[in-house]
ZABA-634267 format. One record per atom (N, C-alpha, C): x, y, z; residue in three letters. Coordinates in steps of 0.05 Angstrom, whole numbers, plus 32768, in hexadecimal, padded with zeros to 4 digits. Atoms other than C-alpha are relative to their C-alpha. Example, Ala and Ser with C-alpha at 12.3 -4.5 7.8 and 13.67 -1.06 7.14 Angstrom:
2
80127FE88000ALA 80F67FA6809CALA 801280188000ALA 7FF07FE87FFFSER 81117FEB808FSER 7FF18016800ESER 
end
This chain:
389
7FF9800A7FE5MET 8350861E7ADCMET 801F7FF07FF8MET 7FE7800A8005ASN 8399860C7AE4ASN 80037FE3800DASN 7FFC801A7FF9GLY 83B685C97AF2GLY 80007FFB801FGLY 800080037FE5ASN 83C085D47B3CASN 7FE28000800DASN 801B80027FF8SER 837585E37B44SER 7FF27FE77FFBSER 800C801C8007LYS 836285A57B1FLYS 80067FE98015LYS 7FF580147FEEARG 838F857C7B4AARG 7FF38001801DARG 800B7FFB7FE6LEU 8372859C7B8BLEU 7FE67FF48001LEU 801D800C7FFDARG 832985887B77ARG 80017FE38000ARG 7FFE801D8000GLU 834085417B67GLU 80067FF5801CGLU 7FF880097FE8LEU 835F853B7BABLEU 7FE880028013LEU 80197FFE7FF0ILE 831F85597BCDILE 7FED7FEC7FF8ILE 801680158009ALA 82F285287BA7ALA 80077FE78009ALA 7FF5801D7FF9CYS 831E84EC7BB8CYS 7FFC8000801FCYS 80037FFE7FE6ALA 831B85027C01ALA 7FE47FFC8009ALA 801C80057FFCLEU 82CF85097C01LEU 7FF67FE57FF9LEU 8008801B8009ALA 82C884C67BDDALA 80077FED8016ALA 7FF680137FEBTHR 82F284A67C12THR 7FF08000801DTHR 80107FFD7FE7ALA 82CA84C57C4CALA 7FE37FF47FFEALA 8019800C8002ILE 828884AC7C32ILE 7FFF7FE47FF8ILE 7FFF801D8008THR 829D84657C1BTHR 7FFE7FF2801ATHR 800580107FE5PRO 828484367C53PRO 80197FEE8000PRO 7FE980117FF9VAL 82BC84107C74VAL 7FF47FE38008VAL 800A801C7FFCLEU 82B083C47C72LEU 800E7FF78016LEU 7FF6800A7FE7ALA 82B683A47CB6ALA 800E7FE87FFAALA 7FF780198002ALA 82E3836B7CBEALA 7FEE7FEB8007ALA 801480177FFAPRO 82C083297CBBPRO 80057FF9801DPRO 7FFE800A7FE3ALA 82AE83117D00ALA 800D7FE28002ALA 7FF3801A7FF9ALA 82D882D87D1BALA 7FEC7FEC8004ALA 801080127FFBPRO 82B482987D1APRO 7FFF7FF8801CPRO 800280087FE3ALA 829782817D5DALA 80127FE78005ALA 7FF080167FF7ALA 82C782537D82ALA 7FED7FE68005ALA 801180197FFBPRO 82AC820B7D81PRO 7FFD7FF9801BPRO 800680077FE4ILE 828B81F47DC0ILE 80047FE18001ILE 7FF8801C8001ILE 82AB81B07DCDILE 7FFA7FF6801FILE 8007800E7FE5VAL 828B81847E05VAL 80067FE27FFAVAL 7FFD80208005PRO 82A9813C7E05PRO 7FED7FF1800EPRO 800F80167FF3ALA 828381017E18ALA 80057FFD801FALA 7FFC80057FE3ALA 827880F67E62ALA 80107FE98008ALA 7FF080197FFAPRO 82A580C57E85PRO 7FEC7FE78005PRO 801080197FF9ALA 8288807E7E87ALA 800A7FF4801CALA 7FF980087FE6VAL 828680677ECFVAL 7FF57FE48005VAL 800A801B7FF8ALA 827C80217EEDALA 7FE97FFF8014ALA 801780047FF0ALA 823580267F06ALA 7FE97FF97FEFALA 8019800A800ESER 81F2800B7EF3SER 7FEF80147FF4SER 800E7FE98006ALA 81D3804E7EEEALA 800D8019800AALA 7FF37FE67FF5TYR 81EA80977EF3TYR 7FF580157FF0TYR 80077FE9800CLEU 81D980DD7EE3LEU 800C8017800DLEU 7FF97FE37FF4VAL 81EF81277EEEVAL 7FEA80137FF6VAL 80167FF08008GLN 81B781597EEEGLN 8005801C800BGLN 7FFC7FE47FFAASP 81B981A67EF1ASP 7FE780058013ASP 80167FFE7FECHIS 818F81B87F31HIS 7FED80197FF4HIS 80147FE98007ASP 817381FC7F16ASP 7FEE7FFC7FEBASP 801380048017SER 815881E77ED5SER 7FF57FE17FFESER 8007801B8002GLY 8152819C7EE0GLY 800C7FF07FE5GLY 7FF3800A8019ARG 817B81907EA0ARG 80137FE88007ARG 7FED80177FFAILE 819F814D7EA0ILE 801680017FEDILE 7FE97FFC8010LEU 81E481547E88LEU 80107FE57FFALEU 7FF5801B8006VAL 81FD810A7E8DVAL 7FEA7FEB800BVAL 801480157FFAGLU 81D180CC7E8EGLU 80087FE37FF6GLU 7FFD801E8008HIS 81D4807F7E8DHIS 7FEB7FEF800FHIS 801580137FF6GLN 819980537E99GLN 7FF2800D8018GLN 800D7FF17FE8ILE 817780897EC4ILE 7FE37FF98005ILE 801B80097FF9ASP 8131806C7EBEASP 7FFE7FE18005ASP 8001801E7FF9ALA 814680237ECEALA 7FF77FFD801CALA 800880047FE5ARG 812680087F0DARG 80177FF8800FARG 7FE780087FEFVAL 815C80057F44VAL 7FF37FFE801CVAL 800480037FE1GLU 815C7FF47F8FGLU 800C8018800DGLU 7FF57FE67FF6PRO 816480367FB5PRO 80117FF9801BPRO 7FF080037FE6ALA 818280197FF6ALA 7FFA8014800FALA 80077FEB7FECSER 818C804D802ASER 7FFC801A7FF2SER 80077FE7800CLEU 818280837FF4LEU 7FE280068006LEU 801C7FFC7FF7THR 813A8077800BTHR 7FFE80148015THR 80037FF07FE9LYS 8148809E8047LYS 800280207FF6LYS 80067FE68009MET 814A80DD801BMET 7FE480088002MET 801A7FF97FFDMET 810080D98016MET 7FF77FFD801BMET 800780017FE3THR 80FA80C6805ETHR 8006801B800BTHR 7FF97FE67FF8ALA 811D8109806DALA 7FEE80147FF6ALA 80127FED800CTYR 80F2812E803BTYR 7FE58000800DTYR 80197FFF7FF3VAL 80B28117805AVAL 7FFF800B801BVAL 7FFE7FF57FE5VAL 80C88129809FVAL 8004801D7FFEVAL 7FFC7FE28003GLU 80E0816D8088GLU 7FE5800E7FF8GLU 801B7FF58007ASN 809A81788068ASN 7FEE80028019ASN 801180017FE5GLU 8077816680ACGLU 800B80168010GLU 7FF67FE87FEELEU 80A6819780D0LEU 7FF6801B7FF5LEU 80087FE6800CALA 809981CE809CALA 7FE380088005ALA 801F7FFD7FFCALA 804E81C280A5ALA 7FF880048020ALA 80057FFD7FE4GLY 805581C880F0GLY 7FF07FE8800EGLY 800C80157FF4LYS 8039818380FBLYS 80117FF38015LYS 7FEE800A7FECILE 8075816D8122ILE 801580178006ILE 7FEC7FEF7FF8GLY 80AE81948143GLY 801D7FF48001GLY 7FE5800B8001PRO 80F9818C8141PRO 80067FF2801DPRO 7FFB80097FE5ASP 80FA8183818EASP 7FED7FEC800DASP 801380177FF5ASP 80C281518193ASP 800E7FE9800AASP 7FF5801A7FFAPRO 80D4811581B7PRO 7FF27FEB7FF4PRO 800A8018800DVAL 80CD80D28195VAL 80097FE88010VAL 7FF980197FEEARG 80C7809381BCARG 80087FE97FEBARG 7FF480158012ILE 80F0805B819CILE 7FF07FE68004ILE 800D801A7FFDSER 80C7801D818CSER 80137FE97FFESER 7FF080178001GLU 80DF7FD58193GLU 80087FFC7FE1GLU 7FF88005801DLYS 80DB7FD08145LYS 801780127FF8LYS 7FE97FEE8007ALA 8106800D813BALA 80197FF6800BALA 7FE680097FF2TRP 813A7FF6816FTRP 800A7FE67FF3TRP 7FF880198007ARG 813C7FB08152ARG 800B80017FE0ARG 7FF97FFC801CMET 81497FCA8108MET 801F7FF87FFDMET 7FE9800A8007GLU 81857FA880E7GLU 800D80187FEDGLU 7FF47FEF8014GLY 81B97FCD80B9GLY 800D80188012GLY 7FF37FE87FF3PRO 81D9801280CAPRO 7FEE800A8017PRO 800F7FF87FE8LYS 81C1802D810DLYS 800B8019800ALYS 7FF97FE97FF3MET 81BF806D8134MET 80047FF8801FMET 7FFF800D7FE6PHE 81BD80408173PHE 7FED800D8016PHE 80137FF87FEEVAL 817E805A8194VAL 7FFA7FE98011VAL 800980177FEBGLU 8162803381CFGLU 7FE480008003GLU 801E80068000VAL 811F801581D4VAL 7FF5800E8018VAL 800F7FF37FECASN 80EC803D81F9ASN 800A801C800BASN 7FF37FE57FFBLYS 811B807A81FFLYS 7FF580147FEFLYS 800E7FEB8012GLU 810480BC81E2GLU 801B80107FF4GLU 7FEB7FF28010VAL 813180DE81ADVAL 7FEE80167FF1VAL 800C7FEC800ETHR 81218121818CTHR 7FFE7FFC7FE3THR 80028002801CVAL 810C81278146VAL 8018800A7FF5VAL 7FE87FF3800CARG 814781548138ARG 80197FEB8001ARG 7FEB80138001ASP 8179811E814FASP 7FFA7FE87FEFASP 800880168012LEU 815380E7812BLEU 800680077FE3LEU 7FFA7FF7801EMET 815A810E80E9MET 801D7FFF7FFBMET 7FE380038006ARG 81A5811180F4ARG 80097FE48001ARG 7FF9801B7FFFGLY 81A680C88101GLY 7FFA7FF47FE4GLY 80088007801AVAL 818280BF80BFVAL 801280077FEAVAL 7FF37FF68015ILE 81A880EB8095ILE 801D7FFB8000ILE 7FE280047FF9ILE 81EF80E580B1ILE 80087FE58004ILE 7FF9801C7FF9GLN 81EF80A180CEGLN 7FF47FEB7FEFGLN 800F80128011SER 81BE8085809ESER 7FF27FE88015SER 800C80127FEDGLY 819D806280DBGLY 7FE57FF57FF8GLY 801D800B8008ASN 8165803180CDASN 7FED80018018ASN 80117FFB7FE6ASP 814E80388114ASP 7FF680188003ASP 800A7FE78004ALA 8148807F810EALA 7FEA80097FECALA 80147FFD8019SER 8123807B80CBSER 7FE37FF7800BSER 8018800E7FFAVAL 80EE804C80E9VAL 7FF3800E8017VAL 80087FEF7FECALA 80E880768129ALA 7FF2801A7FF6ALA 80107FE8800CLEU 80D780B58101LEU 7FE97FF87FF2LEU 801780088010ALA 80A9808F80D2ALA 7FE87FFB8014ALA 801680047FECGLU 808180768110GLU 7FF6801A800BGLU 80067FE97FF1HIS 808180B9812FHIS 7FEB80127FEDHIS 800D7FF08012VAL 806880DE80F0VAL 7FE57FF37FF8VAL 8019800E800CALA 803480AA80D6ALA 7FF37FEA8010ALA 800D80137FF0GLY 8026807B810EGLY 800C7FE07FF9GLY 7FF480188007SER 8045804180E7SER 801580027FE9SER 7FEE7FFE8017GLU 807B803480B3GLU 7FF37FFB7FEAGLU 800F80048019GLU 804A801B8082GLU 7FF0801B7FFAGLU 800E7FE68007ALA 8021805D8087ALA 801180147FF6ALA 7FEB7FEB8009PHE 806080858081PHE 80087FFA7FE4PHE 7FF98008801AALA 8073805F8042ALA 7FE980097FECALA 80147FF38011ALA 803180738024ALA 8002801E7FFDALA 7FFB7FE38001MET 804180BC8035MET 801B80047FECMET 7FE77FFE8013MET 808680B28011MET 7FF67FFD7FE3MET 80078002801CASN 8062809A7FD3ASN 7FEF80187FF8ASN 80107FE88006GLU 803280D47FD4GLU 801280187FF8GLU 7FEC7FEA8007HIS 806E81057FD3HIS 80107FFA7FE7HIS 7FF080088018ALA 809480DD7FA1ALA 7FEB80077FE2ALA 80107FF98016GLN 805580E47F72GLN 7FFC801C7FFAGLN 80037FE28002ARG 804F812E7F80ARG 8018800C7FF3ARG 7FE77FF8800ALEU 809781397F6FLEU 80077FF67FE3LEU 7FFC800B801AGLY 809081137F2DGLY 80157FEA7FFEGLY 7FEC80167FFEMET 80BA80D87F42MET 7FEF7FE57FF8MET 80128011800CASN 809180AB7F15ASN 80097FE27FFEASN 7FF3801B8001GLY 80C2806E7F19GLY 80087FF6801DGLY 7FF780057FE5THR 80C480697F64THR 7FE77FF38010THR 8013800A7FEFASN 809E803D7F96ASN 800D7FF9801AASN 7FF580067FE7TYR 80AD803C7FE0TYR 7FF17FEC8011TYR 800D80127FF0ARG 809C80038012ARG 80088003801DARG 7FF67FFC7FE7ASN 80C38019804DASN 8012801B8004ASN 7FF27FE67FF9SER 80E98052806ESER 801E80007FFDSER 7FE680067FFDTHR 812D8034806ETHR 80127FFA7FE5THR 7FF4800B8018GLY 813C80178029GLY 80097FE38005GLY 7FFE801B7FFDTRP 813B7FCF8046TRP 7FF47FF07FE4TRP 8006800B8018PRO 81397FA48006PRO 7FE37FF38001PRO 801A800E8005GLU 80F17F917FEFGLU 7FFA80017FE3GLU 80038000801BPRO 80DB7F7D7FA9PRO 7FF280197FF4PRO 800E7FE9800DGLU 80AC7FB77FA1GLU 800A801C800CGLU 7FF37FE67FF5HIS 80DB7FEC7FBFHIS 801480087FEAHIS 7FED7FF98016TYR 80FD800E7F84TYR 7FFE801D7FF9TYR 7FFF7FE6800BTHR 810F804E7F62THR 801080017FE6THR 7FEF7FFD8017THR 8137806C7F28THR 801480178005THR 7FEB7FEB8001ALA 817580987F1EALA 7FF3801E7FFEALA 800F7FE88007ARG 814880CD7EFFARG 7FF0800A801AARG 80107FF57FE9ASP 811980CE7F3EASP 801180098018ASP 7FED7FF97FEALEU 815280D07F6FLEU 800A801B7FFALEU 7FF77FE48009ALA 816C81107F4AALA 7FE880138008ALA 80157FED7FFBILE 8127812E7F4FILE 7FFD8003801FILE 80037FFE7FE1LEU 812481207F9CLEU 8016800E800ALEU 7FEA7FEF7FF6GLY 8169813A7FA7GLY 7FFF801D7FFDGLY 80067FE58005SER 8157817A7F86SER 7FED800D8012SER 80187FFA7FF1ALA 8117817D7FACALA 80098006801DALA 7FF67FFD7FE6LEU 813B81767FEELEU 800F801A8006LEU 7FF07FE88000PHE 816881B07FDFPHE 7FED80187FFDPHE 80137FE88007ARG 813281DE7FC1ARG 7FEB80038017ARG 80187FFB7FEDASP 80F881D07FF4ASP 80098001801EASP 7FF97FFF7FE2PHE 812081C98037PHE 801B80088001PHE 7FE47FFA7FFFPRO 816181EF8030PRO 800C8000801CPRO 7FF580047FE4GLU 816981F1807EGLU 80057FE48008GLU 7FFB801F7FFDGLY 816081A78084GLY 80157FF47FEFGLY 7FEB800A8013TYR 818B819C8048TYR 801F8001800ETYR 7FE47FFC7FF7ARG 81C981B8806EARG 800A7FE78011ARG 7FF980177FEFVAL 81C8817A809BVAL 80117FEC7FEFVAL 7FF280128010HIS 81E081528061HIS 801D80037FFBHIS 7FE57FF98001ALA 822181768061ALA 80107FF9801AALA 7FF380037FE6GLU 8230816680A9GLU 80117FE67FFFGLU 7FED80178003LYS 826C813580ADLYS 7FFC7FEC8016LYS 800380167FEBGLU 825D811280F0GLU 7FE9800A8014GLU 80147FFD7FEDPHE 8229810D8127PHE 80047FF18018PHE 7FFB800C7FE8VAL 823180FD816EVAL 7FE67FFA800FVAL 801980067FF2PHE 81F880D78192PHE 80077FEA8015PHE 7FFB80137FEBASN 81FB80B381D6ASN 801E7FFC8003ASN 7FE480027FFEGLY 824880C081D6GLY 800C7FF37FE8GLY 7FF580108016ILE 824F809A8195ILE 800280167FE6ILE 7FF87FED8015ARG 827080C2815BARG 7FF97FF27FE7ARG 800A800D8019GLN 824D80B18118GLN 8009800F7FEAGLN 7FF27FF08017ARG 827080C480D8ARG 7FEC7FFD7FE7ARG 800F7FFF8018ASN 824A80DA8098ASN 800D7FEC7FEDASN 7FF880168014ARG 825080A18062ARG 8008800E7FE6ARG 7FFA7FF1801AASN 825880D58029ASN 801B80098001ASN 7FE47FFB7FFDASP 82A480D38022ASP 8006801A7FF2ASP 7FF87FE8800FLEU 82A2810F7FF0LEU 7FFE80198010LEU 80027FEB7FEELEU 8292813E802BLEU 801E8008800BLEU 7FE47FFA7FF6TRP 82DC8137803DTRP 801580077FE9TRP 7FEF7FFB8016THR 82FA81387FF9THR 7FFA80157FEATHR 80087FEC8014ASP 82D4816C7FD1ASP 7FEF80158010ASP 800D7FEB7FF1SER 82C181AE7FF2SER 7FE6800A7FF4SER 80187FF6800BSER 828B81BC7FBESER 7FE87FEC8006SER 801480147FFCILE 8261817D7FD3ILE 7FF58007801DILE 800C7FF97FE8ASP 822E818B8009ASP 7FE97FE98005ASP 801580187FFBGLY 820281478007GLY 80047FEE7FEAGLY 801A80017FEFILE 81DB811F7FFFILE 7FFE7FE6800FILE 800380197FF1LYS 81D880D48010LYS 800E7FE77FF2LYS 7FF58018800BTHR 81F980928007THR 7FEC7FE88005THR 801280177FFEGLY 81D7804D8000GLY 80147FE87FF8GLY 7FF580188007HIS 81ED80058000HIS 7FF37FE8800BHIS 800A801A7FF8THR 81D17FBD8002THR 80107FEF7FEBTHR 7FF080148014GLU 81EF7F7F7FE2GLU 7FF480037FE5GLU 800E8001801BSER 81BB7F807FABSER 8002801B7FF4SER 80007FE5800DALA 81BE7FCD7F9EALA 801A80097FFAALA 7FE67FF58004GLY 82087FD67FA2GLY 80048018800FGLY 7FF87FE77FF3TYR 822880167FB9TYR 7FF680177FF0TYR 800F7FEB800ECYS 81FF80557FA7CYS 8007801A800ECYS 7FFC7FE77FF3LEU 8207809D7FB3LEU 7FF080177FEDLEU 800C7FE6800BVAL 81DB80DD7FA4VAL 80118019800BVAL 7FEE7FE97FF7ALA 820A811A7FA8ALA 7FF880197FF3ALA 80027FE7800BSER 820181637F9FSER 801680138009SER 7FEC7FEC7FF8GLY 822E819F7F9FGLY 7FFF80157FECGLY 80027FEA8010ALA 823881E17F80ALA 801B800F7FFCALA 7FE87FF28007ARG 827182047F5BARG 7FF7801A7FEDARG 80047FE68012ASP 8270824C7F3AASP 7FE380057FF9ASP 801C7FFD8005GLY 822682527F45GLY 7FEE7FEB7FF5GLY 800F8014800EMET 821282137F25MET 7FFD7FE68015MET 800380157FF1ARG 81F381DB7F52ARG 7FF97FE67FF0ARG 80058018800ELEU 81F381927F3BLEU 7FF57FEB8014LEU 800980187FF1ILE 81D181527F53ILE 800D7FEA7FEFILE 7FF28015800CSER 81F881147F44SER 7FF17FE5800DSER 800A80187FF7VAL 81DB80CC7F4AVAL 80127FEA7FF4VAL 7FEE80198009VAL 8206808C7F47VAL 7FF47FE9800EVAL 800C80177FF3MET 81E680487F52MET 80127FE87FF8MET 7FF5801B8005GLY 820280017F58GLY 801F7FFF7FFBGLY 7FE380028005THR 824D800C7F5FTHR 800A7FE98013THR 7FF380157FF5ALA 827E7FDA7F7BALA 80078004801DALA 7FF87FFA7FE4GLY 82917FFD7FBCGLY 7FFF801E8006GLY 80007FE47FF9PRO 8294803E7FE3PRO 801380127FF0PRO 7FEC7FEF8011GLU 82D580577FBEGLU 7FF480027FE4GLU 80097FFF801DALA 82B580447F7BALA 7FE980137FFDALA 80187FEE8004ARG 8274806B7F88ARG 800A801E8005ARG 7FF57FE37FFDALA 829E80A87FA0ALA 800E80087FE9ALA 7FED7FF68018ASN 82CF80A77F65ASN 7FEC80037FE8ASN 80137FFB8016ALA 8293809D7F32ALA 7FF2801B8003ALA 800F7FE57FFBTHR 826F80D97F51THR 801380187FFATHR 7FED7FEB8004THR 82AE81027F4FTHR 800680057FE3THR 7FF97FFD801AALA 82BD80F47F09ALA 7FE9800C7FEFALA 80167FF2800BLEU 827681067EF3LEU 7FFC801B8006LEU 80037FE67FF8MET 827181457F1BMET 801580127FF3MET 7FE97FF0800EASN 82B5815F7F02ASN 7FFC80047FE5ASN 80077FFB801CTYR 82A181537EBCTYR 7FEB80147FFBTYR 80177FEB8002ALA 826281787EC4ALA 8007801B8005ALA 7FF67FE47FF9PHE 828281B27EE7PHE 8013800A7FECPHE 7FEB7FF58013ARG 82BB81B87EB5ARG 7FF380087FE7ARG 800B7FFA801APHE 829081B77E75PHE 7FE580107FFFPHE 801A7FF28002TYR 825081DA7E8ATYR 800380168014TYR 80037FEA7FF0GLU 823F821B7EADGLU 7FE280078001GLU 801A7FF87FFBSER 820082387EC8SER 7FFB801C7FFASER 80067FE68005ARG 81E482777EAAARG 7FE380097FFFARG 801A7FF68002THR 81A582A17EAFTHR 7FFB800A7FE3THR 7FFF7FF9801AVAL 819582A07E66VAL 7FE980137FF7VAL 80177FEC8004VAL 815082C67E6BVAL 7FF9800A801AVAL 80097FF47FE8ARG 813B82F57EA1ARG 7FE17FFF8000ARG 801E80017FFCGLY 80F482EE7EBFGLY 7FF7801D7FFEGLY 80127FE88001LEU 80C083257EB0LEU 800E80147FEDLEU 7FF37FEC8013GLN 80E983467E7AGLN 7FF57FF87FE4GLN 800D8003801BPRO 80CA83517E34PRO 80147FED7FEDPRO 7FF080118014LEU 80E0831D7E00LEU 7FF380077FE4LEU 800D7FF9801CTHR 80AD832A7DC5THR 7FE3800A8007THR 801C7FF87FFDTHR 806883427DB9THR 7FEF7FED7FEFTHR 80158013800BGLY 802A83177DA9GLY 7FEA80127FF5GLY 80177FF3800CLYS 7FEF832F7D7DLYS 7FE97FF68012LYS 801A80077FEFVAL 7FAD83347DA7VAL 7FE980057FEFVAL 801D7FFA800CTRP 7F68832C7D88TRP 7FEC80078018TRP 80197FF97FF2LYS 7F2A834B7DA4LYS 8009800D801ALYS 7FF77FF37FE9GLY 7F5283767DD5GLY 8000801E7FFFGLY 7FFC7FE68003VAL 7F5A83BD7DE8VAL 801A80077FF7VAL 7FE47FFC800CALA 7FA383B67DD4ALA 80057FEC7FECALA 7FFA80118016GLU 7FBB83967D94GLU 80157FEB8006GLU 7FEA80127FFBGLY 7FF683747DB4GLY 80057FFD8020GLY 7FF880077FE5VAL 801183587DF6VAL 801A7FF88002VAL 7FE480087FFFTHR 805883567E0ETHR 80047FE78010THR 7FFB801B7FEFVAL 807083117E26VAL 80197FFA8008VAL 7FE580067FF3GLY 80A882F67E4DGLY 7FFB7FE5800FGLY 800180167FEBLEU 80B882C07E81LEU 7FF8800B801CLEU 80097FFA7FE6LEU 809B82C17EC6LEU 801980048015LEU 7FE880007FF0ALA 80DE82B27EE6ALA 801C7FFD7FF1ALA 7FE88003800DASP 812982B17ED5ASP 80027FE57FF7ASP 7FF9801A800ALEU 813D82767EAALEU 80207FFD8003LEU 7FE480057FFBARG 8180825D7EC5ARG 80047FE47FF5ARG 7FFE80178011LEU 819E82257E9ALEU 801E7FF67FFFLEU 7FE6800C8005ALA 81DC81F87E9BALA 80047FFD7FE2ALA 7FFC8001801FILE 81FA82017E55ILE 801F7FFA7FFFILE 7FE580038005PRO 823E81EE7E37PRO 800F801A8004PRO 7FF07FE87FF9ARG 8276821F7E4EARG 8003800E7FE4ARG 7FF97FEF8017GLY 8278825A7E1DGLY 7FEA7FFE7FECGLY 801380038014ALA 823982467DF8ALA 7FE980158003ALA 80157FEF7FFDGLU 820D827F7E11GLU 7FF780127FEAGLU 80067FF18018PRO 821582AC7DD4PRO 7FF47FF27FE9PRO 800A80118018GLN 820082737DA5GLN 7FE17FF68009GLN 801B800B7FF8LEU 81BD82667DCALEU 7FEC800C7FEELEU 80177FF6800EGLU 817E826F7DA1GLU 7FE980018013GLU 80177FFB7FF0LYS 814282897DC7LYS 7FE680067FEFLYS 80187FFF8013LEU 8103827B7D9FLEU 7FE68001800CLEU 801C7FFE7FF6PRO 80BF82967DB5PRO 7FEC7FF57FEFPRO 8016800D800FILE 8085826B7D9CILE 7FE98007800EILE 801A7FF87FF6LEU 8043828F7DA6LEU 7FE87FF17FF8LEU 801C800F800AGLU 7FFC82717DA4GLU 7FF8800D7FE7GLU 80067FF38019PRO 7FE1827B7D60PRO 7FEE80158003PRO 80137FEA7FFBARG 7FA982A67D7BARG 7FFF8008801CARG 80047FF97FE4ILE 7FAA82CE7DBBILE 7FE780138002ILE 80187FF07FFFVAL 7F6682E77DC9VAL 7FFB800B801CVAL 80077FF27FE6ALA 7F52831B7DFFALA 7FE67FF3800BALA 7FEC7FF77FEDPRO 7F48831D7E37PRO 801A7FF08005PRO 7FE9800F7FF8VAL 7F8E83097E49VAL 80098009801CVAL 7FF37FFA7FE6LYS 7FA283067E92LYS 801B80048001LYS 7FE67FFD7FFCARG 7FE0831E7EA9ARG 800E7FE6800BARG 7FEE801A7FF8HIS 801482E47EB1HIS 7FF07FE77FF4HIS 800E80168010ALA 7FE382B77E84ALA 80167FF57FEDALA 7FEE800E8013ALA 800B82847E59ALA 7FF680097FE4ALA 80057FF5801CVAL 800C829B7E12VAL 80137FF47FEBVAL 7FEE800B8015GLY 804282707DF3GLY 80177FF18010GLY 7FEC80107FF5THR 8084824C7DFETHR 801A800D7FF6THR 7FE47FF98009LEU 80CD82647E00LEU 80117FE67FFCLEU 7FEF80188005SER 80FC822E7DE1SER 801E800B8000SER 7FE37FF97FFDVAL 814782367DF2VAL 80107FEA7FF1VAL 7FF580138011ARG 817282117DC0ARG 801D80057FFCARG 7FE580018004LEU 81BB82007DB1LEU 80057FEC7FE7LEU 7FFB80118019ASN 81CF81E77D6AASN 7FE67FF07FF9ASN 8016800E800AGLY 818881D57D5EGLY 7FF27FEC8016GLY 800A80157FEALYS 817D81AD7D9FLYS 7FF480138017LYS 800E7FEF7FE9GLU 814B81C87DD3GLU 800C7FF78019GLU 7FF780057FE5LEU 816881CF7E16LEU 7FED80068015LEU 80147FFC7FEDALA 812E81EC7E39ALA 7FE6800D7FF3ALA 80197FF48009ALA 80E582037E2EALA 7FF3800A8016ALA 800D7FF57FEAARG 80C082337E5BARG 7FE6800F7FF5ARG 80177FF08008PRO 807982527E57PRO 8007801D7FFEPRO 7FFF7FE38008LEU 807682977E37LEU 7FE5800B800FLEU 80197FF37FF2ILE 804682C67E64ILE 7FFC801A7FF9ILE 80057FE38006ALA 802483077E57ALA 800A80108016ALA 7FF37FF37FEBLEU 804B833A7E7DLEU 7FE98015800BLEU 80167FEE7FFBASP 800A83677E7EASP 7FE67FF47FF7ASP 801C80098005GLY 7FBE83597E7CGLY 7FF880117FE7GLY 800E7FF48013VAL 7F96836C7E40VAL 7FE27FFB8002VAL 801C80037FFBASP 7F4D837A7E48ASP 7FF37FFD7FE5ASP 800E80028019SER 7F18836A7E14SER 7FF6801A7FF4SER 800A7FE6800BALA 7F04839F7DE1ALA 7FE380028003ALA 801D7FFB8001GLY 7EBF83BC7DDBGLY 7FF47FEF7FECGLY 800E80118012LEU 7E8B839C7DB2LEU 800880047FE3LEU 7FFA7FF88018LEU 7E9D83BF7D73LEU 801B7FF37FF7LEU 7FE5800A8004GLY 7EE683AB7D7AGLY 80007FE07FFCGLY 8003801B8001ARG 7ED483637D87ARG 7FF47FF37FE6ARG 800D8009801AVAL 7EA7835B7D4CVAL 801580057FE9VAL 7FEC7FFC8015ALA 7EDC837B7D1FALA 80157FEA7FFEALA 7FEC80187FFEASP 7F1083487D36ASP 7FF27FE77FF9ASP 800C80168008ASP 7EDC83127D2DASP 7FFF7FFD7FE0ASP 80017FFE801BLEU 7ED483277CE5LEU 801D7FFB7FF3LEU 7FE480048009ARG 7F22832B7CDBARG 80067FE28004ARG 7FFA801B7FFDLEU 7F2A82E57CF9LEU 7FF17FEC7FEBLEU 800D80118014LEU 7EF882C77CC6LEU 80117FFF7FEALEU 7FED7FFF8017PHE 7F2A82DB7C91PHE 801D7FF78007PHE 7FE6800A7FF6GLU 7F6982C37CB7GLU 80067FE57FF6GLU 
end
């Protein structure tokens, strides 16, 4: 073999070696740090910002402290009336005769006249837009016969919604020692108004209302300064200070804000704006898990199948720090033993969604399909296996 042939073989061998040598991928760039600064401190006795879809609280301060709701009470007044309308027990065009008690109410008024008839629809606008105490009492008496009976209905709805720190004594928010709530409960109620009665909720975005020739302006100043805000209610007494429950949506994320006990109308609007802008800037809403999609498989004992596919019943939409979605950990935690029969959509565990070790949400894992029991021999065989588990 001459030198040229030897050299050619070396070149071919070198080329083959290069072709089969694995190419090392460049190391992945480290994930950019997710920076969420502390929320702004605002001059209020209690406040929070909550994501409507998931219920996750993004900002909080003294949210379980007992506070006076003032006219934020009328959020529940409106909720109870909306519930009666939805059930067909009353109608929006029903005439309501104004009692002397309603007509004599002090504080903000819709200016209804005693013994005159006003429709439920108009009275609801008087409650929501003008915050009329007279309209609130008139509706309470129409729905329940008396304001006292109506307050009992308000408390029943509060308990059903999980407002465990709330007690109502009247329909208006007139100060009473045993009439109280919390910022957390007000956020629950605000979210329920939007979720349960979307048509009625739209009234909260109306800027003014004309009744008997009197133009009445919505007291929520943010309706004029922030196009993303569409509700919900203001409140004020000397003892409660100036309060505001607001809601709005940007880029597919709806937030509920509660600010209690500020010094004035401008202070409550500025505090709400600061908190909402912070939450919208540093958080985003993402569907992190799709409903009815397979997530994992659980072992099934005593069944015709050895496993069952599990997932969530509905989409899980969650407010998370902007850009953090790739870093979320979705941890399925199945029951130690899943024994047939397993009904379709039966709960078989929990999905925990975490970020940096902190749980952001937990939802029940359900069986996407049912699994029937095995025959006698199959059940006995699994009984024996379980003895040794």
